[in-house]
N, C-alpha and C positions, 0 to 999 in steps of 0.2 A: 568360410566357406565350404569347403570339404564338405560336412556334416548338407550345406546347400544340396552339391552336385552326388551323396550318394542318393537325396532325400527322394533327387530328381528319376534316379537311377533304378530304384526301388517303386517310383510312380511307372515310371513307362515298361518293367517288367509286368508288373500286375496285369497294364492297358496290352502285355502280350499276349497273355495268359492270358485270355475276356478274347482277343483278336480270334485268335487261335480258332478259340471253343466255336467262338461265330462263322467264321469260315468255314465250320463243319455240315454247319444250322447253314446257312447259303447254301452250298451248292447240293445240300439237299432237294433246297425250297425245285431249284436252277434244275434240278431229277426230273425230279414227281412237276412242274413247270411242263418238261420236252419230252414226256411220258405222256398228259394228259390231253394238254392242249399245245403244241411242238408252235404251231402255225406266229400263234399271239404269246406264245414265249421267244419267242425270237425276234419277232415287233417291240416286245416289252425288254430285250436285251439290249437289241439296237439305241433307246431310249434312256436307259440307262448310262450302256456307255459314252453318251453325245454332253448324259451331266455329268461323271469321271471325268472326260478330256478335257469342262469347262472347270469345273476342282481341279486339274492338275497342274494347269494353266496360274487359276490364281495363288499354288502355292508352290509357284515357276515365281511368278512377277516378286510375293514373298518374301522366300528362302531370296532371293539376290538384290532384295534391298539394304543396305548400305548405312 
């Protein structure tokens, strides 16, 4: 059981490192978009945010399942 728990934590740590690097990439794309096409970037960001809200709602349901 402990070995399995440690393995899960190692995987989570790897995901965290990858996500932190990818968050920098995401912010660079966002800056570029707003610099060169702010109107279009705003519309795209609204759509991304709308889909993220749907994902959050599903995660909430998933985490509350007993």
